[in-house]
mmCIF file as Biopython writes it, N, C-alpha, C and O atoms, coordinates in Angstrom:
data_model
#
loop_
_atom_site.group_PDB
_atom_site.id
_atom_site.type_symbol
_atom_site.label_atom_id
_atom_site.label_alt_id
_atom_site.label_comp_id
_atom_site.label_asym_id
_atom_site.label_entity_id
_atom_site.label_seq_id
_atom_site.pdbx_PDB_ins_code
_atom_site.Cartn_x
_atom_site.Cartn_y
_atom_site.Cartn_z
_atom_site.occupancy
_atom_site.B_iso_or_equiv
_atom_site.auth_seq_id
_atom_site.auth_asym_id
_atom_site.pdbx_PDB_model_num
ATOM 1   N N  . MET A ? 1  ? 34.251 28.288 28.135 1.0 0.0 1  A 1 
ATOM 2   C CA . MET A ? 1  ? 33.339 27.316 27.577 1.0 0.0 1  A 1 
ATOM 3   C C  . MET A ? 1  ? 34.149 26.327 26.743 1.0 0.0 1  A 1 
ATOM 4   O O  . MET A ? 1  ? 35.029 26.726 25.980 1.0 0.0 1  A 1 
ATOM 5   N N  . SER A ? 2  ? 33.856 25.065 26.887 1.0 0.0 2  A 1 
ATOM 6   C CA . SER A ? 2  ? 34.584 24.039 26.149 1.0 0.0 2  A 1 
ATOM 7   C C  . SER A ? 2  ? 34.102 23.988 24.697 1.0 0.0 2  A 1 
ATOM 8   O O  . SER A ? 2  ? 33.015 24.456 24.358 1.0 0.0 2  A 1 
ATOM 9   N N  . PHE A ? 3  ? 34.941 23.411 23.873 1.0 0.0 3  A 1 
ATOM 10  C CA . PHE A ? 3  ? 34.590 23.256 22.457 1.0 0.0 3  A 1 
ATOM 11  C C  . PHE A ? 3  ? 33.267 22.500 22.329 1.0 0.0 3  A 1 
ATOM 12  O O  . PHE A ? 3  ? 32.403 22.892 21.545 1.0 0.0 3  A 1 
ATOM 13  N N  . GLN A ? 4  ? 33.106 21.424 23.093 1.0 0.0 4  A 1 
ATOM 14  C CA . GLN A ? 4  ? 31.878 20.626 23.013 1.0 0.0 4  A 1 
ATOM 15  C C  . GLN A ? 4  ? 30.659 21.443 23.443 1.0 0.0 4  A 1 
ATOM 16  O O  . GLN A ? 4  ? 29.578 21.287 22.875 1.0 0.0 4  A 1 
ATOM 17  N N  . ALA A ? 5  ? 30.826 22.305 24.433 1.0 0.0 5  A 1 
ATOM 18  C CA . ALA A ? 5  ? 29.710 23.156 24.869 1.0 0.0 5  A 1 
ATOM 19  C C  . ALA A ? 5  ? 29.292 24.102 23.738 1.0 0.0 5  A 1 
ATOM 20  O O  . ALA A ? 5  ? 28.101 24.325 23.521 1.0 0.0 5  A 1 
ATOM 21  N N  . TYR A ? 6  ? 30.269 24.654 23.023 1.0 0.0 6  A 1 
ATOM 22  C CA . TYR A ? 6  ? 29.944 25.485 21.864 1.0 0.0 6  A 1 
ATOM 23  C C  . TYR A ? 6  ? 29.137 24.682 20.845 1.0 0.0 6  A 1 
ATOM 24  O O  . TYR A ? 6  ? 28.106 25.145 20.356 1.0 0.0 6  A 1 
ATOM 25  N N  . ILE A ? 7  ? 29.606 23.490 20.533 1.0 0.0 7  A 1 
ATOM 26  C CA . ILE A ? 7  ? 28.940 22.642 19.533 1.0 0.0 7  A 1 
ATOM 27  C C  . ILE A ? 7  ? 27.522 22.296 19.995 1.0 0.0 7  A 1 
ATOM 28  O O  . ILE A ? 7  ? 26.582 22.340 19.202 1.0 0.0 7  A 1 
ATOM 29  N N  . ASP A ? 8  ? 27.373 21.958 21.257 1.0 0.0 8  A 1 
ATOM 30  C CA . ASP A ? 8  ? 26.043 21.628 21.795 1.0 0.0 8  A 1 
ATOM 31  C C  . ASP A ? 8  ? 25.094 22.822 21.683 1.0 0.0 8  A 1 
ATOM 32  O O  . ASP A ? 8  ? 23.939 22.664 21.288 1.0 0.0 8  A 1 
ATOM 33  N N  . ASN A ? 9  ? 25.579 24.008 22.029 1.0 0.0 9  A 1 
ATOM 34  C CA . ASN A ? 9  ? 24.752 25.210 21.952 1.0 0.0 9  A 1 
ATOM 35  C C  . ASN A ? 9  ? 24.371 25.548 20.517 1.0 0.0 9  A 1 
ATOM 36  O O  . ASN A ? 9  ? 23.251 25.987 20.255 1.0 0.0 9  A 1 
ATOM 37  N N  . ILE A ? 10 ? 25.291 25.345 19.596 1.0 0.0 10 A 1 
ATOM 38  C CA . ILE A ? 10 ? 25.017 25.603 18.184 1.0 0.0 10 A 1 
ATOM 39  C C  . ILE A ? 10 ? 23.936 24.651 17.684 1.0 0.0 10 A 1 
ATOM 40  O O  . ILE A ? 10 ? 23.029 25.053 16.955 1.0 0.0 10 A 1 
ATOM 41  N N  . LYS A ? 11 ? 24.043 23.381 18.084 1.0 0.0 11 A 1 
ATOM 42  C CA . LYS A ? 11 ? 23.035 22.408 17.652 1.0 0.0 11 A 1 
ATOM 43  C C  . LYS A ? 11 ? 21.657 22.772 18.214 1.0 0.0 11 A 1 
ATOM 44  O O  . LYS A ? 11 ? 20.652 22.654 17.512 1.0 0.0 11 A 1 
ATOM 45  N N  . LYS A ? 12 ? 21.605 23.213 19.470 1.0 0.0 12 A 1 
ATOM 46  C CA . LYS A ? 12 ? 20.333 23.621 20.063 1.0 0.0 12 A 1 
ATOM 47  C C  . LYS A ? 12 ? 19.732 24.810 19.307 1.0 0.0 12 A 1 
ATOM 48  O O  . LYS A ? 12 ? 18.524 24.870 19.078 1.0 0.0 12 A 1 
ATOM 49  N N  . LYS A ? 13 ? 20.589 25.746 18.929 1.0 0.0 13 A 1 
ATOM 50  C CA . LYS A ? 13 ? 20.114 26.967 18.274 1.0 0.0 13 A 1 
ATOM 51  C C  . LYS A ? 13 ? 19.711 26.731 16.818 1.0 0.0 13 A 1 
ATOM 52  O O  . LYS A ? 13 ? 18.693 27.252 16.362 1.0 0.0 13 A 1 
ATOM 53  N N  . THR A ? 14 ? 20.508 25.945 16.092 1.0 0.0 14 A 1 
ATOM 54  C CA . THR A ? 14 ? 20.304 25.813 14.644 1.0 0.0 14 A 1 
ATOM 55  C C  . THR A ? 14 ? 19.720 24.468 14.224 1.0 0.0 14 A 1 
ATOM 56  O O  . THR A ? 14 ? 19.160 24.339 13.135 1.0 0.0 14 A 1 
ATOM 57  N N  . GLY A ? 15 ? 19.855 23.459 15.099 1.0 0.0 15 A 1 
ATOM 58  C CA . GLY A ? 15 ? 19.443 22.114 14.722 1.0 0.0 15 A 1 
ATOM 59  C C  . GLY A ? 15 ? 20.460 21.410 13.840 1.0 0.0 15 A 1 
ATOM 60  O O  . GLY A ? 15 ? 20.195 20.328 13.316 1.0 0.0 15 A 1 
ATOM 61  N N  . LYS A ? 16 ? 21.629 22.030 13.675 1.0 0.0 16 A 1 
ATOM 62  C CA . LYS A ? 16 ? 22.652 21.476 12.780 1.0 0.0 16 A 1 
ATOM 63  C C  . LYS A ? 16 ? 23.882 21.011 13.557 1.0 0.0 16 A 1 
ATOM 64  O O  . LYS A ? 16 ? 24.274 21.602 14.564 1.0 0.0 16 A 1 
ATOM 65  N N  . THR A ? 17 ? 24.470 19.933 13.051 1.0 0.0 17 A 1 
ATOM 66  C CA . THR A ? 17 ? 25.711 19.395 13.608 1.0 0.0 17 A 1 
ATOM 67  C C  . THR A ? 17 ? 26.899 19.971 12.830 1.0 0.0 17 A 1 
ATOM 68  O O  . THR A ? 17 ? 26.710 20.573 11.773 1.0 0.0 17 A 1 
ATOM 69  N N  . PRO A ? 18 ? 28.108 19.792 13.341 1.0 0.0 18 A 1 
ATOM 70  C CA . PRO A ? 18 ? 29.274 20.225 12.565 1.0 0.0 18 A 1 
ATOM 71  C C  . PRO A ? 18 ? 29.318 19.588 11.168 1.0 0.0 18 A 1 
ATOM 72  O O  . PRO A ? 18 ? 29.741 20.227 10.206 1.0 0.0 18 A 1 
ATOM 73  N N  . GLU A ? 19 ? 28.886 18.347 11.065 1.0 0.0 19 A 1 
ATOM 74  C CA . GLU A ? 19 ? 28.871 17.678 9.761  1.0 0.0 19 A 1 
ATOM 75  C C  . GLU A ? 19 ? 27.902 18.375 8.807  1.0 0.0 19 A 1 
ATOM 76  O O  . GLU A ? 19 ? 28.187 18.513 7.617  1.0 0.0 19 A 1 
ATOM 77  N N  . ASP A ? 20 ? 26.752 18.815 9.336  1.0 0.0 20 A 1 
ATOM 78  C CA . ASP A ? 20 ? 25.797 19.558 8.510  1.0 0.0 20 A 1 
ATOM 79  C C  . ASP A ? 20 ? 26.432 20.848 7.992  1.0 0.0 20 A 1 
ATOM 80  O O  . ASP A ? 20 ? 26.290 21.197 6.820  1.0 0.0 20 A 1 
ATOM 81  N N  . PHE A ? 21 ? 27.132 21.548 8.882  1.0 0.0 21 A 1 
ATOM 82  C CA . PHE A ? 21 ? 27.780 22.790 8.474  1.0 0.0 21 A 1 
ATOM 83  C C  . PHE A ? 21 ? 28.880 22.527 7.453  1.0 0.0 21 A 1 
ATOM 84  O O  . PHE A ? 21 ? 29.073 23.321 6.533  1.0 0.0 21 A 1 
ATOM 85  N N  . LYS A ? 22 ? 29.596 21.430 7.606  1.0 0.0 22 A 1 
ATOM 86  C CA . LYS A ? 22 ? 30.642 21.089 6.631  1.0 0.0 22 A 1 
ATOM 87  C C  . LYS A ? 22 ? 30.038 20.883 5.249  1.0 0.0 22 A 1 
ATOM 88  O O  . LYS A ? 22 ? 30.593 21.345 4.252  1.0 0.0 22 A 1 
ATOM 89  N N  . LYS A ? 23 ? 28.908 20.192 5.185  1.0 0.0 23 A 1 
ATOM 90  C CA . LYS A ? 23 ? 28.241 19.969 3.894  1.0 0.0 23 A 1 
ATOM 91  C C  . LYS A ? 23 ? 27.794 21.290 3.289  1.0 0.0 23 A 1 
ATOM 92  O O  . LYS A ? 23 ? 27.966 21.516 2.091  1.0 0.0 23 A 1 
ATOM 93  N N  . LEU A ? 24 ? 27.227 22.157 4.104  1.0 0.0 24 A 1 
ATOM 94  C CA . LEU A ? 24 ? 26.787 23.462 3.619  1.0 0.0 24 A 1 
ATOM 95  C C  . LEU A ? 24 ? 27.978 24.302 3.151  1.0 0.0 24 A 1 
ATOM 96  O O  . LEU A ? 24 ? 27.900 24.989 2.132  1.0 0.0 24 A 1 
ATOM 97  N N  . ALA A ? 25 ? 29.084 24.240 3.905  1.0 0.0 25 A 1 
ATOM 98  C CA . ALA A ? 25 ? 30.289 24.983 3.529  1.0 0.0 25 A 1 
ATOM 99  C C  . ALA A ? 25 ? 30.855 24.460 2.209  1.0 0.0 25 A 1 
ATOM 100 O O  . ALA A ? 25 ? 31.371 25.226 1.395  1.0 0.0 25 A 1 
ATOM 101 N N  . GLU A ? 26 ? 30.752 23.161 2.014  1.0 0.0 26 A 1 
ATOM 102 C CA . GLU A ? 26 ? 31.216 22.581 0.755  1.0 0.0 26 A 1 
ATOM 103 C C  . GLU A ? 26 ? 30.354 23.069 -0.408 1.0 0.0 26 A 1 
ATOM 104 O O  . GLU A ? 26 ? 30.867 23.387 -1.481 1.0 0.0 26 A 1 
ATOM 105 N N  . GLU A ? 27 ? 29.045 23.124 -0.187 1.0 0.0 27 A 1 
ATOM 106 C CA . GLU A ? 27 ? 28.133 23.619 -1.224 1.0 0.0 27 A 1 
ATOM 107 C C  . GLU A ? 27 ? 28.438 25.080 -1.571 1.0 0.0 27 A 1 
ATOM 108 O O  . GLU A ? 27 ? 28.278 25.495 -2.719 1.0 0.0 27 A 1 
ATOM 109 N N  . LYS A ? 28 ? 28.878 25.858 -0.574 1.0 0.0 28 A 1 
ATOM 110 C CA . LYS A ? 28 ? 29.218 27.269 -0.792 1.0 0.0 28 A 1 
ATOM 111 C C  . LYS A ? 28 ? 30.608 27.438 -1.411 1.0 0.0 28 A 1 
ATOM 112 O O  . LYS A ? 28 ? 30.977 28.537 -1.823 1.0 0.0 28 A 1 
ATOM 113 N N  . GLY A ? 29 ? 31.380 26.342 -1.475 1.0 0.0 29 A 1 
ATOM 114 C CA . GLY A ? 29 ? 32.720 26.418 -2.038 1.0 0.0 29 A 1 
ATOM 115 C C  . GLY A ? 29 ? 33.799 26.735 -1.019 1.0 0.0 29 A 1 
ATOM 116 O O  . GLY A ? 29 ? 34.955 26.942 -1.387 1.0 0.0 29 A 1 
ATOM 117 N N  . PHE A ? 30 ? 33.436 26.775 0.263  1.0 0.0 30 A 1 
ATOM 118 C CA . PHE A ? 30 ? 34.420 27.047 1.313  1.0 0.0 30 A 1 
ATOM 119 C C  . PHE A ? 30 ? 35.281 25.820 1.609  1.0 0.0 30 A 1 
ATOM 120 O O  . PHE A ? 30 ? 36.386 25.950 2.134  1.0 0.0 30 A 1 
ATOM 121 N N  . ILE A ? 31 ? 34.785 24.645 1.280  1.0 0.0 31 A 1 
ATOM 122 C CA . ILE A ? 31 ? 35.538 23.402 1.471  1.0 0.0 31 A 1 
ATOM 123 C C  . ILE A ? 31 ? 35.623 22.706 0.117  1.0 0.0 31 A 1 
ATOM 124 O O  . ILE A ? 31 ? 34.619 22.519 -0.571 1.0 0.0 31 A 1 
ATOM 125 N N  . GLN A ? 32 ? 36.832 22.332 -0.241 1.0 0.0 32 A 1 
ATOM 126 C CA . GLN A ? 32 ? 37.058 21.622 -1.505 1.0 0.0 32 A 1 
ATOM 127 C C  . GLN A ? 32 ? 37.957 20.422 -1.222 1.0 0.0 32 A 1 
ATOM 128 O O  . GLN A ? 32 ? 39.000 20.538 -0.578 1.0 0.0 32 A 1 
ATOM 129 N N  . ASN A ? 33 ? 37.524 19.276 -1.720 1.0 0.0 33 A 1 
ATOM 130 C CA . ASN A ? 33 ? 38.281 18.044 -1.492 1.0 0.0 33 A 1 
ATOM 131 C C  . ASN A ? 33 ? 38.509 17.787 -0.006 1.0 0.0 33 A 1 
ATOM 132 O O  . ASN A ? 33 ? 39.562 17.293 0.395  1.0 0.0 33 A 1 
ATOM 133 N N  . GLY A ? 34 ? 37.509 18.129 0.806  1.0 0.0 34 A 1 
ATOM 134 C CA . GLY A ? 34 ? 37.576 17.862 2.238  1.0 0.0 34 A 1 
ATOM 135 C C  . GLY A ? 34 ? 38.384 18.849 3.053  1.0 0.0 34 A 1 
ATOM 136 O O  . GLY A ? 34 ? 38.542 18.665 4.259  1.0 0.0 34 A 1 
ATOM 137 N N  . GLU A ? 35 ? 38.902 19.897 2.419  1.0 0.0 35 A 1 
ATOM 138 C CA . GLU A ? 35 ? 39.734 20.866 3.130  1.0 0.0 35 A 1 
ATOM 139 C C  . GLU A ? 35 ? 39.335 22.291 2.772  1.0 0.0 35 A 1 
ATOM 140 O O  . GLU A ? 35 ? 38.744 22.545 1.722  1.0 0.0 35 A 1 
ATOM 141 N N  . ILE A ? 36 ? 39.669 23.209 3.663  1.0 0.0 36 A 1 
ATOM 142 C CA . ILE A ? 36 ? 39.469 24.623 3.372  1.0 0.0 36 A 1 
ATOM 143 C C  . ILE A ? 36 ? 40.695 25.100 2.591  1.0 0.0 36 A 1 
ATOM 144 O O  . ILE A ? 36 ? 41.810 25.058 3.112  1.0 0.0 36 A 1 
ATOM 145 N N  . PRO A ? 37 ? 40.504 25.550 1.357  1.0 0.0 37 A 1 
ATOM 146 C CA . PRO A ? 37 ? 41.649 26.015 0.569  1.0 0.0 37 A 1 
ATOM 147 C C  . PRO A ? 37 ? 42.316 27.234 1.216  1.0 0.0 37 A 1 
ATOM 148 O O  . PRO A ? 37 ? 41.668 27.990 1.940  1.0 0.0 37 A 1 
ATOM 149 N N  . LYS A ? 38 ? 43.588 27.416 0.954  1.0 0.0 38 A 1 
ATOM 150 C CA . LYS A ? 38 ? 44.320 28.548 1.522  1.0 0.0 38 A 1 
ATOM 151 C C  . LYS A ? 38 ? 43.764 29.885 1.045  1.0 0.0 38 A 1 
ATOM 152 O O  . LYS A ? 38 ? 43.969 30.911 1.694  1.0 0.0 38 A 1 
ATOM 153 N N  . THR A ? 39 ? 43.070 29.876 -0.073 1.0 0.0 39 A 1 
ATOM 154 C CA . THR A ? 39 ? 42.501 31.117 -0.603 1.0 0.0 39 A 1 
ATOM 155 C C  . THR A ? 39 ? 41.232 31.540 0.142  1.0 0.0 39 A 1 
ATOM 156 O O  . THR A ? 39 ? 40.780 32.674 -0.014 1.0 0.0 39 A 1 
ATOM 157 N N  . VAL A ? 40 ? 40.653 30.648 0.948  1.0 0.0 40 A 1 
ATOM 158 C CA . VAL A ? 40 ? 39.457 30.964 1.724  1.0 0.0 40 A 1 
ATOM 159 C C  . VAL A ? 40 ? 39.892 31.387 3.126  1.0 0.0 40 A 1 
ATOM 160 O O  . VAL A ? 40 ? 40.543 30.626 3.842  1.0 0.0 40 A 1 
ATOM 161 N N  . LYS A ? 41 ? 39.529 32.591 3.499  1.0 0.0 41 A 1 
ATOM 162 C CA . LYS A ? 41 ? 39.897 33.135 4.805  1.0 0.0 41 A 1 
ATOM 163 C C  . LYS A ? 41 ? 38.854 32.776 5.860  1.0 0.0 41 A 1 
ATOM 164 O O  . LYS A ? 41 ? 37.673 32.622 5.549  1.0 0.0 41 A 1 
ATOM 165 N N  . ALA A ? 42 ? 39.292 32.646 7.091  1.0 0.0 42 A 1 
ATOM 166 C CA . ALA A ? 42 ? 38.389 32.331 8.195  1.0 0.0 42 A 1 
ATOM 167 C C  . ALA A ? 42 ? 37.254 33.343 8.274  1.0 0.0 42 A 1 
ATOM 168 O O  . ALA A ? 42 ? 36.115 32.979 8.565  1.0 0.0 42 A 1 
ATOM 169 N N  . THR A ? 43 ? 37.559 34.611 8.017  1.0 0.0 43 A 1 
ATOM 170 C CA . THR A ? 43 ? 36.549 35.664 8.087  1.0 0.0 43 A 1 
ATOM 171 C C  . THR A ? 43 ? 35.405 35.427 7.109  1.0 0.0 43 A 1 
ATOM 172 O O  . THR A ? 43 ? 34.252 35.727 7.423  1.0 0.0 43 A 1 
ATOM 173 N N  . GLU A ? 44 ? 35.706 34.898 5.942  1.0 0.0 44 A 1 
ATOM 174 C CA . GLU A ? 44 ? 34.647 34.612 4.963  1.0 0.0 44 A 1 
ATOM 175 C C  . GLU A ? 44 ? 33.657 33.593 5.532  1.0 0.0 44 A 1 
ATOM 176 O O  . GLU A ? 44 ? 32.443 33.740 5.397  1.0 0.0 44 A 1 
ATOM 177 N N  . ILE A ? 45 ? 34.196 32.578 6.158  1.0 0.0 45 A 1 
ATOM 178 C CA . ILE A ? 45 ? 33.348 31.521 6.710  1.0 0.0 45 A 1 
ATOM 179 C C  . ILE A ? 45 ? 32.603 32.013 7.941  1.0 0.0 45 A 1 
ATOM 180 O O  . ILE A ? 45 ? 31.402 31.778 8.069  1.0 0.0 45 A 1 
ATOM 181 N N  . THR A ? 46 ? 33.295 32.689 8.846  1.0 0.0 46 A 1 
ATOM 182 C CA . THR A ? 46 ? 32.622 33.150 10.062 1.0 0.0 46 A 1 
ATOM 183 C C  . THR A ? 46 ? 31.560 34.202 9.745  1.0 0.0 46 A 1 
ATOM 184 O O  . THR A ? 46 ? 30.500 34.210 10.370 1.0 0.0 46 A 1 
ATOM 185 N N  . ASN A ? 47 ? 31.825 35.082 8.793  1.0 0.0 47 A 1 
ATOM 186 C CA . ASN A ? 47 ? 30.806 36.068 8.406  1.0 0.0 47 A 1 
ATOM 187 C C  . ASN A ? 47 ? 29.565 35.384 7.850  1.0 0.0 47 A 1 
ATOM 188 O O  . ASN A ? 47 ? 28.443 35.777 8.169  1.0 0.0 47 A 1 
ATOM 189 N N  . TRP A ? 48 ? 29.759 34.369 7.024  1.0 0.0 48 A 1 
ATOM 190 C CA . TRP A ? 48 ? 28.638 33.602 6.470  1.0 0.0 48 A 1 
ATOM 191 C C  . TRP A ? 48 ? 27.832 32.952 7.594  1.0 0.0 48 A 1 
ATOM 192 O O  . TRP A ? 48 ? 26.602 32.998 7.585  1.0 0.0 48 A 1 
ATOM 193 N N  . LEU A ? 49 ? 28.518 32.352 8.552  1.0 0.0 49 A 1 
ATOM 194 C CA . LEU A ? 49 ? 27.833 31.700 9.672  1.0 0.0 49 A 1 
ATOM 195 C C  . LEU A ? 49 ? 27.071 32.708 10.530 1.0 0.0 49 A 1 
ATOM 196 O O  . LEU A ? 49 ? 25.954 32.440 10.971 1.0 0.0 49 A 1 
ATOM 197 N N  . LYS A ? 50 ? 27.679 33.859 10.762 1.0 0.0 50 A 1 
ATOM 198 C CA . LYS A ? 50 ? 27.024 34.901 11.558 1.0 0.0 50 A 1 
ATOM 199 C C  . LYS A ? 50 ? 25.773 35.427 10.856 1.0 0.0 50 A 1 
ATOM 200 O O  . LYS A ? 50 ? 24.715 35.570 11.469 1.0 0.0 50 A 1 
ATOM 201 N N  . GLU A ? 51 ? 25.913 35.712 9.561  1.0 0.0 51 A 1 
ATOM 202 C CA . GLU A ? 51 ? 24.806 36.293 8.801  1.0 0.0 51 A 1 
ATOM 203 C C  . GLU A ? 51 ? 23.690 35.285 8.537  1.0 0.0 51 A 1 
ATOM 204 O O  . GLU A ? 51 ? 22.511 35.617 8.660  1.0 0.0 51 A 1 
ATOM 205 N N  . THR A ? 52 ? 24.053 34.080 8.183  1.0 0.0 52 A 1 
ATOM 206 C CA . THR A ? 52 ? 23.058 33.087 7.781  1.0 0.0 52 A 1 
ATOM 207 C C  . THR A ? 52 ? 22.412 32.385 8.967  1.0 0.0 52 A 1 
ATOM 208 O O  . THR A ? 52 ? 21.217 32.090 8.937  1.0 0.0 52 A 1 
ATOM 209 N N  . PHE A ? 53 ? 23.190 32.115 10.007 1.0 0.0 53 A 1 
ATOM 210 C CA . PHE A ? 53 ? 22.687 31.319 11.128 1.0 0.0 53 A 1 
ATOM 211 C C  . PHE A ? 53 ? 22.611 32.106 12.435 1.0 0.0 53 A 1 
ATOM 212 O O  . PHE A ? 53 ? 22.275 31.546 13.479 1.0 0.0 53 A 1 
ATOM 213 N N  . ASP A ? 54 ? 22.917 33.389 12.381 1.0 0.0 54 A 1 
ATOM 214 C CA . ASP A ? 54 ? 22.851 34.271 13.552 1.0 0.0 54 A 1 
ATOM 215 C C  . ASP A ? 54 ? 23.722 33.759 14.702 1.0 0.0 54 A 1 
ATOM 216 O O  . ASP A ? 54 ? 23.335 33.827 15.868 1.0 0.0 54 A 1 
ATOM 217 N N  . LEU A ? 55 ? 24.896 33.248 14.352 1.0 0.0 55 A 1 
ATOM 218 C CA . LEU A ? 55 ? 25.831 32.780 15.376 1.0 0.0 55 A 1 
ATOM 219 C C  . LEU A ? 55 ? 26.698 33.946 15.833 1.0 0.0 55 A 1 
ATOM 220 O O  . LEU A ? 55 ? 26.970 34.870 15.067 1.0 0.0 55 A 1 
ATOM 221 N N  . GLY A ? 56 ? 27.126 33.892 17.087 1.0 0.0 56 A 1 
ATOM 222 C CA . GLY A ? 56 ? 28.098 34.846 17.581 1.0 0.0 56 A 1 
ATOM 223 C C  . GLY A ? 56 ? 29.486 34.481 17.076 1.0 0.0 56 A 1 
ATOM 224 O O  . GLY A ? 56 ? 29.683 33.428 16.471 1.0 0.0 56 A 1 
ATOM 225 N N  . HIS A ? 57 ? 30.440 35.362 17.332 1.0 0.0 57 A 1 
ATOM 226 C CA . HIS A ? 57 ? 31.791 35.130 16.813 1.0 0.0 57 A 1 
ATOM 227 C C  . HIS A ? 57 ? 32.408 33.836 17.347 1.0 0.0 57 A 1 
ATOM 228 O O  . HIS A ? 57 ? 32.974 33.060 16.577 1.0 0.0 57 A 1 
ATOM 229 N N  . GLY A ? 58 ? 32.306 33.600 18.643 1.0 0.0 58 A 1 
ATOM 230 C CA . GLY A ? 58 ? 32.895 32.389 19.232 1.0 0.0 58 A 1 
ATOM 231 C C  . GLY A ? 58 ? 32.281 31.120 18.671 1.0 0.0 58 A 1 
ATOM 232 O O  . GLY A ? 58 ? 32.982 30.143 18.406 1.0 0.0 58 A 1 
ATOM 233 N N  . HIS A ? 59 ? 30.976 31.138 18.494 1.0 0.0 59 A 1 
ATOM 234 C CA . HIS A ? 59 ? 30.291 29.965 17.944 1.0 0.0 59 A 1 
ATOM 235 C C  . HIS A ? 59 ? 30.656 29.754 16.475 1.0 0.0 59 A 1 
ATOM 236 O O  . HIS A ? 59 ? 30.833 28.621 16.027 1.0 0.0 59 A 1 
ATOM 237 N N  . ALA A ? 60 ? 30.766 30.854 15.735 1.0 0.0 60 A 1 
ATOM 238 C CA . ALA A ? 60 ? 31.179 30.742 14.335 1.0 0.0 60 A 1 
ATOM 239 C C  . ALA A ? 60 ? 32.601 30.198 14.239 1.0 0.0 60 A 1 
ATOM 240 O O  . ALA A ? 60 ? 32.905 29.397 13.355 1.0 0.0 60 A 1 
ATOM 241 N N  . MET A ? 61 ? 33.474 30.634 15.152 1.0 0.0 61 A 1 
ATOM 242 C CA . MET A ? 61 ? 34.849 30.128 15.150 1.0 0.0 61 A 1 
ATOM 243 C C  . MET A ? 61 ? 34.892 28.642 15.504 1.0 0.0 61 A 1 
ATOM 244 O O  . MET A ? 61 ? 35.748 27.914 15.002 1.0 0.0 61 A 1 
ATOM 245 N N  . ALA A ? 62 ? 33.980 28.185 16.363 1.0 0.0 62 A 1 
ATOM 246 C CA . ALA A ? 62 ? 33.929 26.759 16.700 1.0 0.0 62 A 1 
ATOM 247 C C  . ALA A ? 62 ? 33.570 25.939 15.463 1.0 0.0 62 A 1 
ATOM 248 O O  . ALA A ? 62 ? 34.140 24.872 15.237 1.0 0.0 62 A 1 
ATOM 249 N N  . ILE A ? 63 ? 32.628 26.432 14.664 1.0 0.0 63 A 1 
ATOM 250 C CA . ILE A ? 63 ? 32.268 25.716 13.437 1.0 0.0 63 A 1 
ATOM 251 C C  . ILE A ? 63 ? 33.419 25.774 12.438 1.0 0.0 63 A 1 
ATOM 252 O O  . ILE A ? 63 ? 33.700 24.787 11.759 1.0 0.0 63 A 1 
ATOM 253 N N  . TYR A ? 64 ? 34.078 26.912 12.345 1.0 0.0 64 A 1 
ATOM 254 C CA . TYR A ? 64 ? 35.255 27.014 11.477 1.0 0.0 64 A 1 
ATOM 255 C C  . TYR A ? 64 ? 36.306 25.981 11.902 1.0 0.0 64 A 1 
ATOM 256 O O  . TYR A ? 64 ? 36.882 25.287 11.064 1.0 0.0 64 A 1 
ATOM 257 N N  . ALA A ? 65 ? 36.543 25.892 13.203 1.0 0.0 65 A 1 
ATOM 258 C CA . ALA A ? 65 ? 37.520 24.906 13.714 1.0 0.0 65 A 1 
ATOM 259 C C  . ALA A ? 65 ? 37.079 23.486 13.379 1.0 0.0 65 A 1 
ATOM 260 O O  . ALA A ? 65 ? 37.905 22.647 13.019 1.0 0.0 65 A 1 
ATOM 261 N N  . ALA A ? 66 ? 35.795 23.216 13.494 1.0 0.0 66 A 1 
ATOM 262 C CA . ALA A ? 66 ? 35.280 21.879 13.149 1.0 0.0 66 A 1 
ATOM 263 C C  . ALA A ? 66 ? 35.496 21.605 11.659 1.0 0.0 66 A 1 
ATOM 264 O O  . ALA A ? 66 ? 35.825 20.484 11.272 1.0 0.0 66 A 1 
ATOM 265 N N  . CYS A ? 67 ? 35.312 22.613 10.843 1.0 0.0 67 A 1 
ATOM 266 C CA . CYS A ? 67 ? 35.533 22.444 9.396  1.0 0.0 67 A 1 
ATOM 267 C C  . CYS A ? 67 ? 36.999 22.165 9.096  1.0 0.0 67 A 1 
ATOM 268 O O  . CYS A ? 67 ? 37.323 21.507 8.108  1.0 0.0 67 A 1 
ATOM 269 N N  . LYS A ? 68 ? 37.886 22.667 9.953  1.0 0.0 68 A 1 
ATOM 270 C CA . LYS A ? 68 ? 39.326 22.425 9.784  1.0 0.0 68 A 1 
ATOM 271 C C  . LYS A ? 68 ? 39.749 21.088 10.384 1.0 0.0 68 A 1 
ATOM 272 O O  . LYS A ? 68 ? 40.903 20.680 10.246 1.0 0.0 68 A 1 
ATOM 273 N N  . GLY A ? 69 ? 38.801 20.393 11.061 1.0 0.0 69 A 1 
ATOM 274 C CA . GLY A ? 69 ? 39.123 19.064 11.560 1.0 0.0 69 A 1 
ATOM 275 C C  . GLY A ? 69 ? 39.139 18.920 13.073 1.0 0.0 69 A 1 
ATOM 276 O O  . GLY A ? 69 ? 39.321 17.812 13.579 1.0 0.0 69 A 1 
ATOM 277 N N  . LYS A ? 70 ? 38.955 20.008 13.807 1.0 0.0 70 A 1 
ATOM 278 C CA . LYS A ? 70 ? 38.940 19.925 15.281 1.0 0.0 70 A 1 
ATOM 279 C C  . LYS A ? 70 ? 37.734 19.115 15.726 1.0 0.0 70 A 1 
ATOM 280 O O  . LYS A ? 70 ? 36.632 19.302 15.209 1.0 0.0 70 A 1 
ATOM 281 N N  . THR A ? 71 ? 37.935 18.223 16.676 1.0 0.0 71 A 1 
ATOM 282 C CA . THR A ? 71 ? 36.848 17.392 17.174 1.0 0.0 71 A 1 
ATOM 283 C C  . THR A ? 71 ? 36.633 17.540 18.673 1.0 0.0 71 A 1 
ATOM 284 O O  . THR A ? 71 ? 35.624 17.070 19.198 1.0 0.0 71 A 1 
ATOM 285 N N  . GLU A ? 72 ? 37.564 18.185 19.372 1.0 0.0 72 A 1 
ATOM 286 C CA . GLU A ? 72 ? 37.405 18.381 20.821 1.0 0.0 72 A 1 
ATOM 287 C C  . GLU A ? 72 ? 38.124 19.616 21.274 1.0 0.0 72 A 1 
ATOM 288 O O  . GLU A ? 72 ? 38.102 19.942 22.460 1.0 0.0 72 A 1 
#
């Protein structure tokens, strides 16, 4: 599955775009000054996405990648 397909499926399921998730991650303190601090582990973010938005691991990793700046 392509990165864009993951993003499309996430939007269908949650109604949220990667930008929406970035804002939410910033509110949670996972993103500071536009970046994920080295003290924040990928597992913290993916667990939050799985628990809060019922995403699978691959979909949570796609949002994590988007938060790190991946666009395609």
